[in-house]
Each structure stands twice: as structure tokens, then as C-alpha cells.
N, C-alpha and C positions, 0 to 999 in steps of 0.2 A: 877606958870605957868603950862601950860598943856603939852601934849605930842602928837606927830604925828607919826602914824604907817602907813605903806603902804604895801599892798599885791599885788605884780605884777601879780600873777596868775589870779586874778579877777579884776585887775586895780581899786582897791578901797583903800581909805585912811580913817583914823579916827583921828580926833583931839579932845582931851579932853580939857575941860576948867577947870583948877585947878587940884584937886586931881583925882586919878583914880575913875571910876564909879563902884560902888558896884553892884553885881548881883541883878536884880529886881528893881534897883533905877530909871532907865529910865521908865517913866510912859506914855509918849506921844512922838510921832515922827511926825514932820511936814515937808512936802516937800516944798522947796523954788523954785519959778519960776526963771529960768535963762533968761538973755536977749536973744533976737532972734539971731540966728547964733552961739550960744555957746552950745556945746553938753556936756552932763554929767548931774549929778543930785546931789543936796545938800539936806541932810536930817538932821534936827535939833532934838536932843534928849533933852527932858525936864523932870524934876522930877515932883512929884505930886503938888508941890507948884509953878510951873511955872518957876523954875530956869533952865537956859541953862546948860546942862552937857557936850555936845559934838556935833560935826558935822561929819556926814558920807559923804564922797565924792566919788561918783560913776563916773567912767570915769576920774579918778584922773590924769592920765598922760596927759590929754588934758586940765585940769583945773589948775593944779599946775605947778610951775616952775620946770624944770628938776632937778635942784640941791636940791629941796625939797623932791623928791621921790627917787633920786639916793642913793644907798647904804643902803636902808632900809631893 
């Protein structure tokens, strides 16, 4: 299982998929279009082989449930 971290100063969260990501392992970042009326941004991190490593969530307090960012 992965891990979710939240930084309230920049309202951003990061969810890893599986083990922690090693420095330099993320080779490509892809932005995901959100439905109209939803603010924020999702960025997917992939390794060189196209495996999903993690998801960066900008504007996280508006995209995640309050209990998922509280106490981080």
C-alpha cells in the first residue's frame, strides 16, 4: 500500500503507489484533466517503464475529503 502526505502551506498532497519513490525514479509527469467545475490539479508520476509511482494533488483541500488531510 502507498502513503499520503499533505502540506497545508501549499495545499498539496502526494500519494505514493506501493513503496516510496527513490530519487530520480520519476521520469515523466502527466497532468490529468479534471471535470468542469472542479478546481485543483492532478499530476501522475511514472517511471521509465511507464509504471505509475504516485499522484501529486494540487489544491488538495478542495479535492480530498477533510478527514484525509486533517492531522497530516
